[in-house]
C-alpha positions in Angstrom: 103.4 115.7 120.9 103.2 115.4 117.1 100.2 113.6 115.6 98.3 113.0 112.4 95.3 115.3 112.5 92.3 115.1 110.1 91.7 118.5 108.5 88.9 117.7 105.9 88.4 115.5 102.9 91.7 114.3 101.4 93.7 116.4 103.9 95.7 115.5 107.0 98.5 117.3 108.7 101.1 116.5 111.3 100.5 118.9 114.1 101.3 119.4 117.8 98.5 118.2 120.1 98.3 117.8 123.9 100.3 114.9 125.3 98.1 112.1 126.7 97.9 111.7 130.5 96.8 109.1 132.9 93.0 109.6 133.3 92.2 106.5 135.3 94.2 104.2 137.6 93.9 101.4 135.0 95.4 103.5 132.2 98.9 103.4 130.7 100.8 105.7 128.4 102.5 104.0 125.5 105.3 105.6 123.5 104.4 104.6 120.0 107.0 102.8 117.9 104.7 101.7 115.0 101.2 102.8 113.9 99.7 101.6 110.7 97.6 103.5 108.2 94.5 101.4 107.7 92.1 101.2 104.7 89.4 102.1 107.2 91.2 105.4 107.8 90.7 106.2 104.2 87.0 106.2 104.6 87.4 109.1 106.9 90.2 110.7 104.9 88.0 110.7 101.8 85.2 112.4 103.7 82.9 109.4 103.5 82.0 109.5 107.2 80.9 112.0 109.8 84.4 112.6 111.0 85.1 116.2 111.9 88.3 118.1 111.5 90.6 117.7 114.5 90.4 114.0 115.1 93.7 112.3 115.6 93.9 109.2 113.4 95.4 105.8 114.2 93.8 102.6 115.6 96.7 100.1 114.8 99.1 100.9 117.5 102.2 99.4 119.1 104.9 100.6 121.4 106.6 100.7 124.8 104.9 101.4 128.1 106.2 104.7 129.4 103.8 105.4 132.4 101.6 103.2 134.5 98.4 104.0 136.3 98.3 103.0 140.0 95.9 100.1 139.5 97.7 98.4 136.6 98.9 95.0 137.8 100.2 92.9 135.0 102.3 95.4 133.0 105.6 97.1 133.6 107.3 100.2 132.3 109.3 99.3 129.2 107.0 96.4 128.2 106.6 96.1 124.4 102.9 95.9 123.7 100.4 96.0 120.8 96.8 97.1 121.3 93.7 95.8 119.6 92.0 98.5 117.6 88.9 97.6 119.7 89.0 99.5 123.0 87.3 97.2 125.5 86.7 97.0 129.2 86.9 93.3 129.7 84.0 93.1 132.1 80.7 94.0 130.3 78.4 91.3 129.0 79.8 91.3 125.5 83.5 91.4 126.6 82.9 88.5 129.0 81.5 86.5 126.1 84.5 87.3 123.9 82.8 90.0 121.8 85.4 92.7 122.6 84.6 94.5 119.4 81.2 95.3 120.8 82.1 96.5 124.3 79.2 98.4 125.9 81.3 100.4 128.4 83.8 102.4 126.4 81.4 104.2 124.1 78.2 104.8 125.9 75.1 104.3 123.7 76.9 102.2 121.2 78.4 98.7 121.2 82.0 99.1 120.3 84.9 101.6 120.6 88.2 102.2 118.9 91.1 104.6 118.9 91.0 107.6 116.5 87.8 106.7 114.7 84.6 108.6 114.1 81.7 107.6 116.4 83.8 105.0 118.2 84.2 106.9 121.5 86.5 109.6 122.9 89.8 107.6 122.4 92.5 109.6 120.7 94.3 107.9 117.9 97.9 106.6 117.9 99.4 108.0 114.7 101.3 110.1 117.2 104.2 109.9 119.6 102.2 108.7 122.6 98.9 107.0 123.3 96.6 106.7 126.4 95.4 103.1 126.7 92.5 102.5 129.0 91.8 99.2 130.9 95.4 98.5 130.1 95.8 95.1 131.7 93.0 93.9 129.4 93.9 95.8 126.2 97.7 95.5 126.1 99.1 92.4 124.5 102.7 91.9 125.6 105.3 91.0 123.0 108.9 89.5 123.1 111.5 92.1 124.1 113.7 93.7 121.5 112.9 95.0 118.0 112.6 91.7 116.1 109.5 91.2 114.0 108.3 94.8 114.6 106.2 95.0 111.4 104.8 91.5 112.0 103.7 92.3 115.5 102.3 95.7 114.5 99.8 94.0 112.3 98.3 92.2 115.3 96.5 95.5 116.2 94.0 95.0 113.3 94.6 93.5 109.9 96.1 90.1 110.7 93.3 89.3 113.3 90.7 90.9 111.0 91.8 88.8 108.0 91.8 85.7 110.2 88.4 86.7 111.4 87.1 86.7 107.8 88.4 83.2 107.4 86.8 82.2 110.7 83.4 83.8 109.8 83.5 81.7 106.5 84.6 78.6 108.5 87.5 78.0 106.1 88.6 74.4 106.6 91.5 72.2 105.4 91.2 71.2 101.7 88.6 73.8 100.8 88.5 76.3 98.0 88.1 80.0 98.9 87.4 83.2 97.0 88.6 86.4 98.7 87.3 89.5 97.2 89.7 92.4 97.7 93.5 92.1 97.9 94.1 95.1 100.0 95.7 94.6 103.5 92.7 92.9 105.0 92.0 90.8 101.9 95.6 89.7 101.7 95.5 88.7 105.4 92.2 86.8 104.8 93.9 85.0 101.9 97.0 84.3 104.1 94.8 83.1 107.0 93.0 80.8 104.6 96.3 79.3 103.6 97.3 79.0 107.3 94.0 77.2 107.9 94.8 74.7 105.2 92.7 75.8 102.2 93.7 74.0 99.1 92.9 76.8 96.7 92.6 80.5 97.4 91.5 83.0 94.8 92.3 86.7 95.4 90.1 89.2 93.4 91.2 92.8 92.8 92.3 95.1 90.0 95.4 96.7 91.5 98.4 94.8 90.1 100.6 95.3 93.1 98.0 93.7 95.3 97.5 90.8 93.0 101.3 90.3 92.9 101.4 90.2 96.7 98.6 87.6 96.7 100.5 85.4 94.2 103.6 85.6 96.6 101.6 83.6 99.2 100.3 81.0 96.8 96.9 82.6 96.0 95.5 82.6 92.5 95.1 86.3 91.3 92.0 87.2 89.5 91.8 90.7 87.9 88.1 91.8 87.7 89.0 94.3 85.1 89.5 91.4 82.8 86.1 89.9 83.2 83.4 88.9 85.7 85.5 87.3 88.5 82.7 84.7 89.2 82.9 83.5 85.6 86.7 83.5 85.7 86.8 81.3 88.7 84.1 78.9 87.4 85.9 78.7 84.1 89.1 77.7 85.9 87.5 75.2 88.3 84.4 74.0 86.5 82.3 75.1 89.5 82.3 77.7 92.3 84.1 77.6 95.6 83.4 76.2 99.0 83.8 79.5 100.9 83.8 83.2 100.1 85.2 86.3 101.9 84.2 89.9 101.2 87.2 92.1 102.3 86.1 95.1 100.2 83.0 96.6 101.8 80.8 99.4 100.7 83.3 101.3 98.5 83.4 98.4 96.0 84.5 99.5 92.5 83.2 98.7 89.1 85.3 96.9 86.5 87.5 99.3 84.6 87.2 102.1 87.1 90.0 104.1 88.7 91.5 102.5 91.8 92.2 105.9 93.3 90.1 107.1 96.3 87.5 109.6 95.2 87.8 108.6 91.6 86.3 105.2 91.7 83.1 104.2 90.0 81.4 102.6 92.9 78.9 99.8 92.9 78.5 99.2 96.7 76.5 95.9 96.4 78.6 94.2 93.6 80.9 92.2 95.8 78.1 91.0 98.1 76.3 89.6 95.1 79.4 88.2 93.5 80.3 86.3 96.7 76.7 84.9 96.7 77.1 83.8 93.1 80.5 82.2 93.4 80.0 80.1 96.6 78.6 76.7 96.0 75.4 75.6 97.7 75.7 74.9 101.5 78.9 77.0 101.6 79.6 80.0 103.8 80.4 83.7 103.5 82.6 85.8 105.8 82.1 89.5 105.5 84.8 91.5 107.4 84.7 94.3 104.8 83.2 97.5 106.2 79.6 98.4 105.6 78.1 101.4 107.3 74.6 102.6 108.2 75.2 106.1 106.8 77.4 107.1 103.9 77.4 110.8 103.0 79.0 110.0 99.6 76.8 107.1 98.7 75.9 106.6 95.0 72.2 106.8 95.7 69.7 107.4 98.5 69.7 103.8 99.5 73.5 103.6 99.7 73.5 106.9 101.7 71.6 105.1 104.4 73.4 101.8 104.1 70.5 100.0 102.4 72.0 97.8 99.6 70.2 95.5 97.2 71.5 91.9 97.5 70.2 88.7 96.0 68.8 87.3 99.2 66.6 84.8 97.3 69.7 83.3 95.7 71.5 83.2 99.1 68.5 81.4 100.6 68.1 79.0 97.7 71.7 77.9 98.0 71.5 77.4 101.7 74.4 79.7 102.3 75.5 80.8 105.8 77.1 84.1 106.5 78.9 86.0 109.3 79.6 89.7 109.5 80.9 92.3 111.8 84.2 93.9 113.0 86.8 91.6 114.4 87.0 90.8 118.1 90.8 91.1 118.1 91.4 89.6 121.5 89.9 86.3 120.3 92.9 85.8 118.0 95.8 88.1 118.8 97.7 86.1 121.4 97.5 83.0 119.2 98.7 84.9 116.1 101.5 86.5 118.2 102.7 83.1 119.2 102.6 81.9 115.5 104.8 84.9 114.6 107.2 84.2 117.5 107.5 80.5 116.5 108.2 81.4 112.8 104.9 79.9 111.7 103.5 83.2 110.3 105.0 86.3 108.8 102.2 88.7 107.9 104.5 91.6 107.2 104.9 90.6 103.5 101.9 92.9 103.0 103.9 96.0 104.3 105.2 98.0 101.4 106.4 101.2 103.2 107.7 102.2 106.6 108.0 105.9 106.9 108.4 108.6 109.6 105.4 110.4 111.2 106.5 113.5 109.3 105.9 111.7 106.0 102.3 110.8 106.9 100.7 113.4 104.6 102.5 112.0 101.5 101.8 108.4 102.7 98.1 109.0 103.0 97.9 110.6 99.5 99.8 107.7 97.9 98.0 105.0 99.8 94.6 106.4 98.9 95.6 106.7 95.2 97.0 103.2 95.2 100.1 104.4 93.5 103.9 103.7 93.8 103.2 100.2 95.3 101.6 101.5 98.5 99.8 98.4 99.7 100.3 98.9 103.5 102.1 101.7 105.4 103.5 101.7 108.9 104.4 105.0 110.5 107.3 105.1 112.9 107.1 108.1 115.1 
């Protein structure tokens, strides 16, 4: 089959790789119809992880079941399904408590597994024609038949639940004010989820104009941090800070005025963490779905290279702020969000800027990483 294969920093290729096969009676093989390029893929693409050449990318996967293992009970050939990026068993201690992003079965020695991602287990990615899905009865979310809302449902694999998770971590409630740092795909989904949860005011902070324009489309208030400290901008507009804050940027946060292109940014990895602490009012809460890592080969200093960042913990404590972190447990949210899409209550695909063929993946990665030509979210259609 054809698949997107990592070759080295800033280089991927579409190559022929072995077709997946049933390895366990609980497996299924899915013919991929949509697989998204994620901002997290760019960390590997830019050489900012320990990813080695040869890995097949793709953890946001959707398609039709083509082959069933003998022990699969609740699925049928032809079912339209979307898979959480978290590979999970469903029966370990963490899965039983709902923490499917921290499964202890699928990636021995580590809590958590994912398709096509460095250090997240042996699971081949789905930016390809076919995908092996383990523990399929647990991991496959069935969707309405047909082709309607394809782009909306594809986002259930990761960014819509992850954005909602950010709002959940921050405990966003009706009538509140929220500052979302980052208006990339996850940040836009966090802003959208805050609107869905009833927030009265949502501020979206970024410096890529296309992203800020997308945020304005859903009623968020765009804040361009190239035009001044975003904390000051928000406080000048409101007269005070906000009730809740969400960091949807992570460790590759950029300085004001720097390039937005991957590999060219002037990075300040702790800047967003400290700005969120500054902008949230006392007794508020922070949600941090943005990715932070324990090792970063391209870190700006020795501390950043080992994931040790300086934050104003004294200020955090003084203000009595609560915070939640960690990758999303997709299965906690995905069925509910699916039903909102089906009922016409949510349409997250406003974030999708481009749908292209698998053969166009090389160009799509380049443009998405450089944040050019309006590339805000890309779906590959094999």
